[in-house]
C-alpha positions as CSV (number, residue, x, y, z in Angstrom):
1,M,-7.1,22.5,8.8
2,L,-5.7,19.3,9.9
3,K,-5.5,16.5,7.4
4,V,-5.6,12.7,8.5
5,A,-3.6,10.1,6.2
6,M,-2.9,6.2,6.9
7,N,-0.6,4.3,5.7
8,L,-2.0,0.2,4.7
9,Y,1.5,-1.2,5.4
10,G,1.1,-4.4,7.2
11,L,-2.6,-4.3,7.8
12,Q,-2.9,-7.5,5.8
13,D,-1.3,-9.6,8.6
14,W,-4.5,-8.2,11.0
15,F,-6.4,-10.4,8.6
16,D,-4.7,-13.2,7.6
17,G,-4.2,-12.0,4.5
18,D,-7.9,-11.3,3.8
19,F,-7.2,-8.1,1.6
20,A,-11.2,-7.7,1.5
21,A,-11.2,-6.9,5.2
22,V,-8.7,-4.1,4.5
23,V,-11.0,-2.4,2.0
24,E,-13.7,-2.4,4.7
25,L,-11.4,-1.0,7.2
26,V,-10.7,1.8,4.7
27,K,-14.2,2.6,4.2
28,I,-14.7,2.7,8.1
29,A,-11.7,5.0,8.0
30,E,-13.2,7.3,5.4
31,R,-16.7,7.5,7.5
32,K,-14.4,8.7,10.4
33,G,-13.1,11.3,8.6
34,V,-9.5,10.3,7.3
35,D,-8.5,12.1,4.4
36,Q,-5.9,9.8,2.6
37,I,-4.5,6.2,2.4
38,S,-1.1,5.4,1.5
39,L,0.3,2.2,0.7
40,G,4.2,1.7,-0.4
41,D,5.5,-0.8,-3.0
42,H,8.4,-2.9,-3.1
43,V,8.7,-5.6,-6.2
44,A,12.1,-7.5,-5.6
45,I,14.0,-7.0,-2.4
46,G,17.7,-8.4,-2.2
47,E,19.2,-10.6,0.5
48,D,21.9,-8.0,1.7
49,H,20.5,-5.0,3.4
50,S,23.7,-3.3,4.3
51,N,23.6,-0.7,2.0
52,Y,19.9,0.1,2.6
53,P,20.1,3.8,2.9
54,F,17.6,4.5,5.5
55,G,19.0,2.6,8.3
56,K,17.7,-0.9,9.2
57,F,15.1,-2.8,6.9
58,S,11.7,-2.6,8.3
59,A,10.4,-6.2,6.9
60,P,11.7,-9.8,6.5
61,L,12.7,-11.0,3.3
62,D,9.5,-13.0,2.9
63,F,7.1,-10.2,3.7
64,P,3.7,-10.1,1.8
65,W,3.8,-6.7,0.1
66,I,0.3,-5.7,-1.2
67,E,0.5,-4.7,-5.0
68,P,-0.3,-1.1,-4.7
69,I,-2.4,-0.7,-7.8
70,T,-4.6,-3.4,-7.6
71,M,-5.2,-2.7,-3.7
72,L,-5.8,0.9,-4.7
73,A,-8.1,0.1,-7.4
74,A,-10.0,-1.8,-4.7
75,V,-10.3,1.1,-2.2
76,A,-11.2,3.4,-5.1
77,S,-14.2,1.2,-6.0
78,A,-15.7,1.3,-2.1
79,T,-15.0,4.5,-1.1
80,T,-16.2,8.0,-2.2
81,R,-13.8,10.7,-1.0
82,I,-11.0,9.1,0.5
83,R,-7.7,10.2,-1.5
84,L,-5.4,7.5,-2.5
85,S,-1.9,7.8,-2.7
86,A,1.2,5.0,-3.9
87,G,4.0,6.0,-1.2
88,G,6.3,4.9,-3.9
89,L,5.8,2.9,-7.0
90,I,9.0,1.1,-8.2
91,S,8.1,1.5,-11.8
92,P,11.2,0.5,-13.5
93,L,10.9,-2.9,-11.9
94,R,7.4,-3.4,-13.7
95,P,6.6,-4.3,-17.3
96,A,5.6,-0.6,-18.8
97,V,2.6,-1.8,-20.7
98,L,1.0,-3.5,-17.8
99,L,2.0,-0.8,-15.6
100,A,0.2,1.7,-17.9
101,K,-2.7,-0.5,-18.1
102,Q,-3.2,-0.8,-14.6
């Protein structure tokens, strides 16, 4: 059986930073049969990308990364069956108690 996943990377640029619109887009995706959404994480990015192991870094230094736990919680509150995934969560750079609470 074919499963369809959607990554939310960069979608906030489509809506001028309006995250409510991203949640609405995910609701539409769920109705259309998308099985899972994923959202990556970056807490801190240094200015030197020369040792980035996956080739050219995909975003500028000032890229507005969506905070994944909060965004996935917002999506969870607005959907019923779509699976949620943090496509990476850089937990060592987050306060442990806050991460546990989230």
